[in-house]
C-alpha positions as a printed Julia matrix, in Angstrom:
145×3 Matrix{Float64}:
 -42.55  11.38  55.72
 -45.22   8.83  54.86
 -47.89  11.56  55.09
 -45.96  13.73  52.66
 -45.71  10.92  50.12
 -49.4   10.11  50.52
 -50.39  13.77  50.18
 -48.23  14.12  47.07
 -49.83  11.03  45.53
 -53.32  12.35  46.22
 -52.5   15.77  44.75
 -50.97  14.18  41.65
 -54.05  12.0   41.17
 -56.39  14.98  41.5
 -54.29  17.01  39.07
 -54.25  14.23  36.48
 -57.97  13.6   36.88
 -58.85  17.25  36.39
 -56.52  17.51  33.37
 -58.22  14.53  31.75
 -61.73  15.86  32.35
 -61.14  19.31  30.85
 -63.17  19.51  27.67
 -61.71  20.73  24.4
 -62.56  24.22  23.23
 -65.49  24.67  20.9
 -64.61  25.9   17.38
 -65.95  29.35  18.34
 -63.85  29.5   21.52
 -60.75  28.22  19.68
 -61.2   30.91  17.03
 -61.26  33.63  19.7
 -58.27  32.21  21.59
 -56.34  32.05  18.31
 -57.34  35.65  17.55
 -56.15  36.73  21.0
 -52.82  34.93  20.57
 -52.32  36.61  17.18
 -53.06  39.97  18.8
 -50.52  39.33  21.56
 -47.91  38.2   19.04
 -48.5   41.3   16.9
 -48.13  43.45  20.01
 -44.81  41.78  20.89
 -43.59  42.03  17.27
 -44.85  45.63  17.07
 -46.74  44.68  13.9
 -48.49  48.02  13.57
 -50.28  47.13  10.32
 -51.9   44.02  11.85
 -52.82  45.93  15.0
 -54.41  48.82  13.07
 -56.46  46.29  11.11
 -57.56  44.28  14.17
 -58.28  46.99  16.74
 -61.56  48.82  16.23
 -61.44  52.55  15.56
 -63.85  52.99  18.48
 -61.67  50.88  20.81
 -61.47  51.86  24.5
 -59.35  50.37  27.23
 -58.91  50.73  30.97
 -55.35  50.47  32.26
 -53.97  49.21  35.56
 -54.28  52.72  37.02
 -57.95  53.01  36.04
 -57.37  55.53  33.25
 -58.94  55.13  29.81
 -56.8   54.71  26.71
 -57.58  54.48  23.0
 -56.51  52.65  19.84
 -53.32  54.66  19.37
 -51.94  53.48  22.7
 -52.49  49.87  21.69
 -51.09  50.17  18.18
 -48.11  52.34  19.17
 -47.16  50.37  22.27
 -45.71  46.94  22.65
 -45.01  44.08  25.0
 -41.64  42.48  25.72
 -40.86  39.38  23.64
 -40.88  37.16  26.74
 -44.42  38.14  27.78
 -46.46  35.05  28.63
 -50.24  34.58  28.37
 -52.1   31.61  29.84
 -55.43  30.32  31.17
 -57.59  31.63  28.31
 -61.33  31.62  28.92
 -64.0   32.64  26.43
 -67.42  34.0   27.3
 -69.59  33.96  24.18
 -72.0   36.89  24.09
 -73.53  35.95  20.73
 -72.32  34.62  17.36
 -70.65  37.96  16.62
 -69.03  38.87  19.95
 -67.21  37.4   22.91
 -65.04  38.24  25.89
 -61.63  36.6   26.19
 -60.17  36.62  29.69
 -56.64  35.43  30.43
 -53.62  35.98  32.63
 -50.57  37.85  31.43
 -47.03  37.95  32.81
 -45.01  40.96  31.64
 -41.4   40.6   32.81
 -40.07  44.0   33.82
 -43.58  45.47  33.68
 -45.32  47.11  36.58
 -47.44  45.34  37.51
 -45.84  42.18  36.21
 -48.88  39.88  36.72
 -52.15  40.99  35.14
 -55.65  39.71  34.52
 -56.75  40.71  31.04
 -60.27  41.01  29.67
 -60.66  41.69  25.95
 -63.97  42.12  24.14
 -64.03  41.13  20.48
 -66.79  41.81  17.93
 -67.09  40.61  14.37
 -67.35  43.58  11.99
 -67.79  42.84   8.26
 -66.62  39.28   8.86
 -63.43  40.24  10.73
 -62.78  40.12  14.48
 -62.05  43.54  15.96
 -60.84  44.3   19.47
 -63.36  46.73  20.93
 -62.56  46.9   24.64
 -59.77  45.85  27.01
 -59.42  46.03  30.76
 -56.15  45.37  32.55
 -56.44  44.4   36.21
 -53.26  43.95  38.26
 -52.92  40.93  40.51
 -52.92  42.63  43.89
 -50.46  40.16  45.38
 -47.92  41.31  42.78
 -48.78  45.0   42.55
 -45.56  46.03  44.31
 -43.23  43.57  42.55
 -40.16  45.04  40.95
 -37.57  43.2   38.88
């Protein structure tokens, strides 16, 4: 019992220490994370006008089955309202483009747990989604609700 309490205290200390040392996002990274969150919200709300404006005409995506898809499948589709995105990470390519990687939980979706990678490029001053790859978490690939 004493070991369990000690182990819990150590884990809590490590968790708090790592949370305090995480650095805030740069303005560039924050802009891309905000853009990604707006995209996800528009997808959940089925805001077709916003999606048409924010997804590049030359967009390509790779789905969980490895097949390619295009802009129409992004703008015509949708995500359930209770979809959850977390652990956003931005890889800046240059001042006009970046990759945003994050995890996505799609309740009722198959697969439910997904790693997402979206590539954004600034075109005429506006961020456009140019590429997306959806990778299923293998440990959840056979989950069913």
